[in-house]
RODO-2510 file (C-alpha; in nm, 4 decimals, decimal comma):
residues 368
     n   res          X          Y          Z
     1     m     6,0351     1,5227     9,9911
     2     g     5,8243     1,3663     9,7520
     3     h     5,4528     1,3184     9,5708
     4     g     5,1524     1,1070     9,5583
     5     y     4,9023     0,9863     9,2928
     6     y     4,5260     0,9292     9,3197
     7     g     4,3820     0,5966     9,1954
     8     c     4,4656     0,2803     9,3998
     9     a     4,6672     0,4178     9,6796
    10     g     5,0681     0,4644     9,6469
    11     c     5,3159     0,7468     9,6677
    12     c     5,6314     0,8660     9,4315
    13     g     5,9126     0,9214     9,5953
    14     y     6,2956     0,8746     9,4480
    15     a     6,4923     0,5498     9,3672
    16     q     6,8118     0,6866     9,3769
    17     t     7,0464     0,9844     9,4283
    18     k     7,3739     1,0878     9,2515
    19     l     7,6164     1,4000     9,2314
    20     a     7,6166     1,5347     8,9001
    21     p     7,9172     1,4967     8,8004
    22     s     8,0718     1,2939     9,0386
    23     p     8,2772     1,4038     9,2056
    24     l     8,1783     1,7522     9,1749
    25     s     8,4318     1,9300     8,9684
    26     g     8,3486     2,3002     9,0803
    27     a     8,0667     2,4991     9,2675
    28     v     7,7768     2,3632     9,3961
    29     s     7,4393     2,5207     9,2883
    30     t     7,0957     2,4801     9,2756
    31     g     6,9728     2,4681     8,9281
    32     a     7,3078     2,5409     8,7597
    33     g     7,6479     2,3791     8,8296
    34     d     7,7127     2,1144     9,0068
    35     a     7,4317     1,9050     9,1886
    36     a     7,2321     1,6433     9,4099
    37     d     7,0344     1,4494     9,2305
    38     a     6,7424     1,2110     9,2856
    39     l     6,5951     0,9623     9,0200
    40     d     6,1563     1,0257     9,0649
    41     g     5,9978     0,7036     9,1193
    42     c     5,6851     0,7351     8,8955
    43     n     5,7942     0,9564     8,6083
    44     e     6,1683     0,8485     8,5962
    45     y     6,2894     1,1957     8,5830
    46     w     6,6097     1,2862     8,7383
    47     y     6,5565     1,5818     8,9800
    48     d     6,7531     1,8353     9,1482
    49     v     6,7328     1,7949     9,5237
    50     t     7,0476     2,0395     9,5776
    51     s     6,8481     2,2664     9,7658
    52     e     6,6565     2,0177    10,0216
    53     a     7,0543     1,9327    10,1525
    54     y     7,1334     2,0302    10,5316
    55     n     7,4576     2,0264    10,7088
    56     w     7,6762     2,0902    10,5006
    57     a     8,0530     2,0246    10,6128
    58     s     8,4142     2,0476    10,4749
    59     t     8,7327     1,8544    10,5789
    60     n     8,9153     2,1151    10,5096
    61     s     8,7693     2,4558    10,5337
    62     g     9,0725     2,6218    10,3971
    63     i     9,0225     2,5358    10,0319
    64     v     8,6679     2,5153    10,0375
    65     k     8,3926     2,6361    10,3058
    66     v     7,9967     2,5311    10,2774
    67     a     7,8127     2,6674    10,4742
    68     n     7,4855     2,5760    10,2651
    69     a     7,3996     2,4593     9,9008
    70     y     7,6606     2,7187     9,8125
    71     s     8,0373     2,6473     9,8274
    72     n     8,2935     2,9009     9,8766
    73     f     8,6379     2,8174     9,7144
    74     m     8,9299     2,9872     9,9337
    75     s     9,2550     2,8025     9,7917
    76     p     9,3441     2,5337     9,5255
    77     g     9,3311     2,1648     9,6014
    78     s     9,1169     1,9058     9,7211
    79     v     8,8618     1,8516     9,9730
    80     t     8,5978     1,6165    10,0483
    81     g     8,2816     1,7652    10,1797
    82     s     7,9701     1,6003    10,2967
    83     a     7,5753     1,7022    10,3043
    84     q     7,2471     1,5571    10,4336
    85     v     6,8702     1,5369    10,2529
    86     k     6,5516     1,3514    10,3487
    87     l     6,3477     1,2117    10,0643
    88     q     6,0803     0,9738    10,0478
    89     n     6,0911     0,6394     9,9659
    90     n     5,8971     0,5050     9,6446
    91     i     5,6106     0,3127     9,7672
    92     p     5,4446     0,1370     9,4575
    93     r     5,0806     0,1659     9,3879
    94     m     4,8902    -0,1122     9,4797
    95     e     4,7017    -0,3476     9,2283
    96     c     4,3286    -0,2150     9,2339
    97     p     4,1274    -0,5534     9,3226
    98     v     3,8842    -0,6838     9,0731
    99     i     3,5398    -0,6963     9,2519
   100     t     3,2589    -0,8519     9,0683
   101     r     2,8481    -0,6842     9,1352
   102     e     2,5703    -0,8461     9,0400
   103     p     2,3105    -0,6369     8,9189
   104     q     1,9944    -0,5652     9,1837
   105     n     1,6369    -0,6358     9,0981
   106     t     1,7173    -0,7883     8,7334
   107     q     1,4494    -0,8191     8,5079
   108     n     1,4462    -1,1653     8,3280
   109     a     1,3827    -1,1053     7,9366
   110     c     1,1488    -1,3407     7,7806
   111     s     1,1420    -1,3618     7,3629
   112     i     0,9056    -1,5392     7,1195
   113     s     0,8907    -1,6844     6,7824
   114     v     0,5876    -1,7814     6,6159
   115     t     0,6110    -1,9882     6,2541
   116     r     0,2858    -2,0681     6,0539
   117     s     0,3444    -2,4219     5,9507
   118     n     0,0261    -2,4551     5,7600
   119     l    -0,2786    -2,1928     5,6857
   120     t    -0,4598    -2,3332     6,0661
   121     q    -0,1545    -2,3783     6,2546
   122     t     0,0905    -2,2080     6,4142
   123     s     0,4354    -2,3332     6,6597
   124     a     0,5462    -2,0889     6,9299
   125     t     0,8791    -2,0964     7,1071
   126     g     0,9136    -1,9233     7,4620
   127     s     1,2912    -1,8772     7,5878
   128     p     1,4146    -1,9134     7,8651
   129     a     1,2162    -2,2076     7,8979
   130     n     1,3289    -2,2910     8,2779
   131     l     1,1460    -1,9700     8,3603
   132     a     0,7803    -2,0213     8,2045
   133     a     0,4952    -1,9151     8,3889
   134     n     0,1598    -2,0642     8,4319
   135     p     0,0122    -2,0754     8,1814
   136     a     0,3369    -2,0382     7,9678
   137     f     0,1562    -1,9485     7,6532
   138     t    -0,1951    -1,7423     7,5700
   139     y    -0,3410    -1,5995     7,2572
   140     n    -0,5427    -1,3299     7,1502
   141     a    -0,7404    -1,2453     6,8617
   142     s    -0,9073    -0,9142     6,7826
   143     g    -1,0515    -0,6988     6,4835
   144     s    -1,3883    -0,6482     6,3435
   145     g    -1,6608    -0,8671     6,1323
   146     t    -1,6437    -1,3153     6,1595
   147     i    -1,2321    -1,3147     6,2744
   148     a    -1,0524    -1,6511     6,2942
   149     t    -1,0196    -1,8081     6,6330
   150     y    -0,6389    -1,8691     6,7807
   151     t    -0,6195    -2,1584     7,0660
   152     t    -0,4088    -2,3938     7,1816
   153     s    -0,5208    -2,7365     7,3475
   154     n    -0,1755    -2,7427     7,5877
   155     a    -0,1005    -2,4169     7,7062
   156     n     0,2283    -2,5235     7,9127
   157     a     0,4155    -2,6967     7,5798
   158     n     0,7208    -2,5675     7,4738
   159     p     0,7297    -2,5375     7,1914
   160     n     0,3109    -2,4736     7,1450
   161     t     0,0975    -2,5875     6,8972
   162     a    -0,2159    -2,3152     6,8360
   163     t    -0,4889    -2,3936     6,6048
   164     i    -0,5966    -2,1246     6,3890
   165     g    -0,9772    -2,1530     6,3063
   166     g    -1,3347    -2,0376     6,1427
   167     t    -1,6474    -2,0240     6,2005
   168     t    -1,9321    -2,2822     6,0696
   169     n    -2,2240    -2,1590     5,9455
   170     s    -2,5403    -2,3444     5,8928
   171     g    -2,7424    -1,9984     5,7285
   172     a    -2,7446    -1,7583     5,4281
   173     p    -2,3087    -1,6269     5,3537
   174     e    -2,2181    -1,3775     5,6030
   175     p    -1,8710    -1,1906     5,5752
   176     g    -1,5279    -1,2908     5,7300
   177     g    -1,3068    -1,0277     5,8429
   178     l    -0,9289    -0,9372     5,8994
   179     g    -0,8121    -1,0132     6,2394
   180     t    -0,4629    -0,9328     6,4061
   181     l    -0,3958    -1,2821     6,5778
   182     q    -0,1386    -1,2848     6,9102
   183     a     0,0796    -1,4869     7,0565
   184     t     0,2139    -1,4641     7,4459
   185     y     0,5123    -1,5813     7,6340
   186     n     0,4513    -1,5619     7,9752
   187     c     0,7275    -1,5876     8,2124
   188     s     0,8595    -1,4973     8,5453
   189     g     1,0029    -1,1388     8,4450
   190     g     0,7054    -1,0519     8,2202
   191     s     0,5960    -1,1612     7,8960
   192     a     0,6858    -1,1454     7,5193
   193     s     0,4230    -1,1154     7,2116
   194     q     0,4215    -1,1487     6,7983
   195     s     0,1594    -1,0669     6,6680
   196     f     0,0199    -1,1221     6,2587
   197     q    -0,2683    -1,0860     6,0461
   198     v    -0,4815    -1,3224     5,9135
   199     p    -0,7659    -1,3069     5,6829
   200     t    -1,1114    -1,4875     5,6994
   201     f    -1,4156    -1,5567     5,4193
   202     g    -1,7241    -1,6150     5,3985
   203     l    -1,8024    -1,8444     5,1247
   204     s    -2,0825    -1,9188     4,8953
   205     c    -2,1164    -2,1952     4,5918
   206     y    -2,1981    -2,0670     4,2383
   207     s    -2,2458    -2,2554     3,9611
   208     t    -2,3330    -2,2208     3,5491
   209     q    -2,6843    -2,2387     3,5118
   210     l    -2,8658    -2,4446     3,2974
   211     e    -3,2640    -2,3710     3,1761
   212     t    -3,3284    -2,7533     3,2398
   213     d    -3,2870    -2,7001     3,6378
   214     y    -3,6155    -2,4261     3,5949
   215     l    -3,8091    -2,6794     3,3431
   216     n    -4,1080    -2,8942     3,5708
   217     g    -4,3044    -3,0886     3,2689
   218     g    -4,1971    -2,8981     2,9834
   219     s    -4,3481    -2,5859     3,1766
   220     c    -4,1045    -2,2760     3,3678
   221     t    -4,0793    -2,2781     3,7396
   222     s    -4,1098    -1,9559     3,9311
   223     i    -3,8291    -1,8002     4,1453
   224     t    -3,7862    -1,5218     4,4080
   225     i    -3,4888    -1,3480     4,3859
   226     s    -3,4067    -1,0260     4,6395
   227     g    -3,7622    -0,9499     4,6395
   228     v    -3,8392    -1,0329     4,2858
   229     t    -4,0430    -1,3373     4,1438
   230     y    -3,9541    -1,4268     3,8189
   231     s    -4,2363    -1,6620     3,6110
   232     g    -4,3018    -1,7484     3,2578
   233     s    -4,1217    -1,6997     2,9842
   234     s    -3,9511    -1,3927     2,7422
   235     n    -3,7607    -1,3362     2,4267
   236     p    -3,5065    -1,0913     2,5706
   237     s    -3,2264    -0,9178     2,2872
   238     g    -2,9092    -1,0444     2,1828
   239     i    -2,9622    -1,4122     2,2027
   240     p    -3,1034    -1,6696     1,9248
   241     a    -3,4992    -1,6317     1,9052
   242     e    -3,6566    -1,8579     2,0967
   243     p    -3,8468    -1,8871     2,4655
   244     y    -3,6533    -1,8315     2,7568
   245     c    -3,7595    -1,9180     3,1741
   246     n    -3,7248    -1,5892     3,3125
   247     s    -3,6522    -1,7709     3,6030
   248     f    -3,3357    -1,9071     3,4570
   249     l    -3,2358    -1,5646     3,3096
   250     g    -3,2595    -1,4314     3,6597
   251     m    -3,0349    -1,6418     3,7741
   252     v    -2,8119    -1,5968     3,4725
   253     r    -2,8268    -1,2578     3,5947
   254     l    -2,7300    -1,3081     3,9406
   255     n    -2,4299    -1,5802     3,8576
   256     g    -2,3691    -1,3876     3,5155
   257     s    -2,3543    -1,7122     3,2377
   258     g    -2,5916    -2,0256     3,1709
   259     q    -2,7012    -2,2559     2,8912
   260     s    -3,0081    -2,2554     2,7429
   261     q    -3,1869    -2,6234     2,7168
   262     s    -3,0959    -2,6094     2,3613
   263     g    -2,7366    -2,6008     2,4550
   264     t    -2,6698    -2,1994     2,3749
   265     k    -2,3785    -2,0741     2,6483
   266     i    -2,5303    -1,7092     2,7244
   267     a    -2,4011    -1,4353     2,9458
   268     w    -2,6000    -1,1410     3,0992
   269     q    -2,4730    -0,8063     2,9744
   270     s    -2,7032    -0,5155     3,1419
   271     g    -3,0656    -0,4239     3,2927
   272     s    -3,3510    -0,6065     3,4282
   273     y    -3,6476    -0,7862     3,3533
   274     p    -3,7989    -0,7187     3,1309
   275     n    -3,5575    -0,4560     2,9602
   276     w    -3,2229    -0,6704     2,9976
   277     t    -2,9861    -0,8231     2,7303
   278     f    -2,8114    -1,0791     2,7197
   279     s    -2,5167    -1,2230     2,4334
   280     v    -2,4118    -1,5522     2,2811
   281     i    -2,0584    -1,6501     2,4339
   282     s    -1,8087    -1,9476     2,3331
   283     q    -1,7007    -2,0287     2,6988
   284     f    -1,7934    -1,9902     3,0554
   285     l    -1,5312    -1,6897     3,1565
   286     g    -1,4580    -1,5202     3,4872
   287     a    -1,4703    -1,1447     3,5086
   288     d    -1,0883    -1,0945     3,5058
   289     g    -1,1224    -1,2933     3,1142
   290     t    -1,0089    -1,6046     3,1997
   291     p    -1,2258    -1,9351     3,2229
   292     v    -1,3746    -2,0551     3,5318
   293     v    -1,2863    -2,3887     3,6593
   294     a    -1,4931    -2,6376     3,8933
   295     n    -1,3645    -2,5655     4,2513
   296     a    -1,0607    -2,4465     4,1256
   297     t    -1,1777    -2,0578     4,0368
   298     l    -1,3424    -1,8088     4,2273
   299     a    -1,5452    -1,4794     4,2694
   300     r    -1,4149    -1,2162     4,5074
   301     d    -1,4062    -0,8425     4,6099
   302     r    -1,1280    -0,7064     4,3922
   303     s    -1,0604    -0,4321     4,6227
   304     i    -0,9832    -0,6963     4,8913
   305     v    -0,8048    -0,9749     4,6739
   306     p    -0,6683    -0,8034     4,3897
   307     l    -0,6010    -0,9431     3,9643
   308     s    -0,3997    -1,2720     3,9702
   309     t    -0,3921    -1,3705     4,2721
   310     t    -0,4241    -1,7099     4,4439
   311     v    -0,6312    -1,7471     4,7764
   312     q    -0,5677    -2,0324     4,9868
   313     l    -0,8226    -2,1904     5,1690
   314     p    -0,8590    -2,5261     5,3948
   315     g    -1,0018    -2,7256     5,1232
   316     g    -0,6831    -2,5817     4,8534
   317     n    -0,5964    -2,2844     4,6197
   318     y    -0,7859    -2,0755     4,3888
   319     s    -0,7813    -1,9273     4,1076
   320     a    -0,9621    -1,5296     4,2115
   321     n    -1,0657    -1,4991     3,8052
   322     d    -1,4186    -1,3600     3,9049
   323     i    -1,6220    -1,1008     4,0347
   324     g    -2,0030    -1,1000     4,1855
   325     g    -2,2719    -0,8172     4,2919
   326     g    -2,3452    -0,9682     4,6016
   327     i    -1,9546    -1,0609     4,6720
   328     t    -1,8381    -0,7700     4,8721
   329     g    -1,5417    -0,7511     5,1424
   330     y    -1,4277    -1,0671     5,2969
   331     r    -1,7329    -1,2966     5,0838
   332     l    -1,5777    -1,5684     4,8434
   333     d    -1,7968    -1,7650     4,5879
   334     i    -1,6584    -2,0598     4,4404
   335     y    -1,7351    -2,2087     4,1151
   336     m    -1,8768    -2,5624     4,1222
   337     g    -1,9479    -2,6298     3,7809
   338     l    -2,2537    -2,7075     3,6105
   339     g    -2,5754    -2,6610     3,7854
   340     n    -2,7682    -2,6640     4,0751
   341     g    -2,6917    -2,9606     4,1919
   342     a    -2,3060    -2,8639     4,1695
   343     c    -2,3839    -2,7106     4,5240
   344     a    -2,5789    -2,9425     4,6645
   345     g    -2,4969    -2,9543     5,0229
   346     f    -2,2701    -2,6691     5,0000
   347     q    -2,1942    -2,4971     5,3604
   348     n    -2,1429    -2,1618     5,3650
   349     n    -1,8849    -2,1492     5,6574
   350     v    -1,6320    -1,8730     5,7468
   351     v    -1,2838    -2,0271     5,6561
   352     v    -0,9129    -1,9039     5,7289
   353     g    -0,7450    -1,8101     5,4073
   354     a    -0,4517    -1,6636     5,2786
   355     c    -0,3241    -1,4846     4,9472
   356     s    -0,0346    -1,5292     4,7017
   357     p     0,1030    -1,2948     4,6635
   358     g    -0,0039    -1,1208     4,9478
   359     v    -0,1460    -0,7888     5,0349
   360     s    -0,2360    -0,5738     5,3235
   361     t    -0,6210    -0,6539     5,3075
   362     c    -0,5372    -1,0448     5,2731
   363     p    -0,1708    -1,1309     5,4134
   364     a     0,0471    -1,4325     5,2764
   365     q     0,0510    -1,7886     5,4796
   366     a     0,4255    -1,7140     5,6106
   367     i     0,4070    -1,4672     5,9090
   368     q     0,6408    -1,1609     5,8582
***
């Protein structure tokens, strides 16, 4: 007799046998009294196997007669008896072999890490390098307006350097936009990408107006602004009584402030020619209430660049402390100082920018 177990092949048999007690002291029976026991090779319990015995015999049937597992005592005395039982030997469980299986159709996992080393440059690292495709790196820019360009000169270098660029503009100022830039690492198992946003701004220049720029031989010159021609002179309310060139006043209205030929600092308050009002000021301030500084402050759209923001441009860092009627969306008007000569040679390019602190409309330089 015996039993099996599942898993790796094996058979639970019996490892040892014994009489209980030994020698027997009384009647042999199953489940009670004296018995023949066997040790289970799996759980190490002793089981009564008396009922499995056969060929019972007694050397003196006058004392004990044994025909099966139950003995009959005939008279007092001692006697030797015998019986046989067939038990399954214990076959140990075999150790299960360790099998290593390689996954089929394995997809190689690519990854990319992109850092922005400065305003106009990124560094991308693709991994694993030995699985790079050709080209290893591709770049893309999407968005509305005149957004940044995103290119590399060597698509298979790893790490890979890419350039974030603006647009040259020799004409009138034009707005930039908020672009989404994406770097992709291509490898034999697929590709991995990382995206980030970069604003571009269309630049223009403004200056504090000097009335002397609008005098020619002592006479006021004429100028046309947004279809309106300004010529001659007038004496508007709010400032000391003296003749002011209307062309000068028109430019003060456009730029916010100016200085008369007598040295009086004035600022536009309200209205348009000829019913306009100006005021005398002690210093030239931006709309946010802080002084304008040549090549260090600029006018912007507050919905794009909020208060207390520093704007990073390729030419340096600027305090955004002013606004302008024509400065909307992704446009910046850089203050360059006194007189029209301050903006001589200025080019209205569209350039890459960043804000500190960053906001959703003007993210910071660091890639988040």
